[in-house]
C-alpha positions as CSV (number, residue, x, y, z in Angstrom):
1,M,4.9,-12.7,-38.2
2,N,3.3,-9.2,-38.8
3,I,6.0,-6.6,-38.5
4,K,3.7,-4.1,-36.5
5,I,3.4,-6.5,-33.6
6,V,7.3,-7.5,-33.7
7,C,8.1,-3.6,-33.3
8,L,5.4,-3.2,-30.6
9,V,6.8,-5.9,-28.5
10,L,10.4,-5.0,-29.2
11,G,9.4,-1.3,-28.1
12,L,7.5,-2.4,-25.1
13,L,10.6,-4.4,-23.8
14,A,13.0,-1.8,-24.9
15,G,10.8,1.0,-23.0
16,G,10.5,-1.2,-20.0
17,I,14.3,-2.0,-19.7
18,T,15.0,1.7,-20.2
19,G,12.4,2.7,-17.6
20,W,14.1,0.0,-15.0
21,L,17.7,1.3,-15.7
22,T,16.6,5.1,-15.2
23,R,14.2,4.6,-12.5
24,P,14.7,7.1,-9.5
25,Q,16.7,5.6,-6.6
26,V,16.4,8.2,-4.0
27,A,13.8,10.9,-3.4
28,E,15.0,14.0,-1.2
29,L,13.0,16.7,0.1
30,R,15.1,19.5,1.7
31,L,13.4,22.4,3.6
32,P,15.0,24.6,6.2
33,G,15.5,22.3,9.5
34,I,14.1,19.4,7.7
35,D,15.9,16.9,5.4
36,I,13.8,14.0,4.2
37,R,15.2,11.2,2.1
38,V,13.5,8.0,0.9
39,Q,15.5,5.2,-0.3
40,G,14.6,3.1,-3.5
41,E,12.6,-0.1,-2.1
42,G,9.0,0.1,-1.2
43,S,7.5,-1.1,2.3
44,R,7.5,-4.7,1.3
45,G,11.0,-4.5,-0.5
46,G,9.7,-4.2,-3.9
47,L,9.5,-0.8,-6.2
48,T,7.9,2.1,-4.8
49,S,4.9,3.7,-6.5
50,E,6.9,6.3,-8.3
51,Q,9.3,3.7,-9.5
52,T,6.8,1.7,-11.0
53,R,5.0,4.6,-12.7
54,H,8.3,5.5,-14.2
55,I,8.8,2.2,-15.5
56,L,5.4,1.9,-16.9
57,L,5.5,5.3,-18.7
58,A,8.8,4.3,-20.3
59,A,7.3,1.2,-21.5
60,V,4.2,2.7,-23.0
61,V,6.3,5.5,-24.7
62,G,8.5,2.6,-26.0
63,A,5.3,0.7,-27.2
64,I,3.9,3.8,-29.0
65,I,7.5,4.2,-30.7
66,G,7.8,0.8,-31.7
67,L,4.3,0.6,-33.2
68,G,5.1,3.7,-35.2
69,V,8.3,2.2,-36.6
70,G,6.2,-0.9,-37.3
71,F,3.7,1.2,-39.5
72,V,6.3,2.8,-41.1
73,A,8.1,-0.4,-42.0
74,D,5.1,-2.0,-43.1
75,R,4.2,0.9,-45.5
76,R,7.6,0.6,-47.2
77,R,7.2,-3.1,-48.0
């Protein structure tokens, strides 16, 4: 199997897992007289759009890093 593809997939998985584990659970907005707190689940019991965006961004960064590692590993071979 091609080392670049393997590293890309591993980076994507590692980034997705990292994004899932580090997703924001609570969003707070505090102003004088107003205290707004939003918990982790969306309206249908799933992820909120901010959590989804956080996970996808981490997965894309992981995939880019994995692809870079794949190119370096392929050049050294």
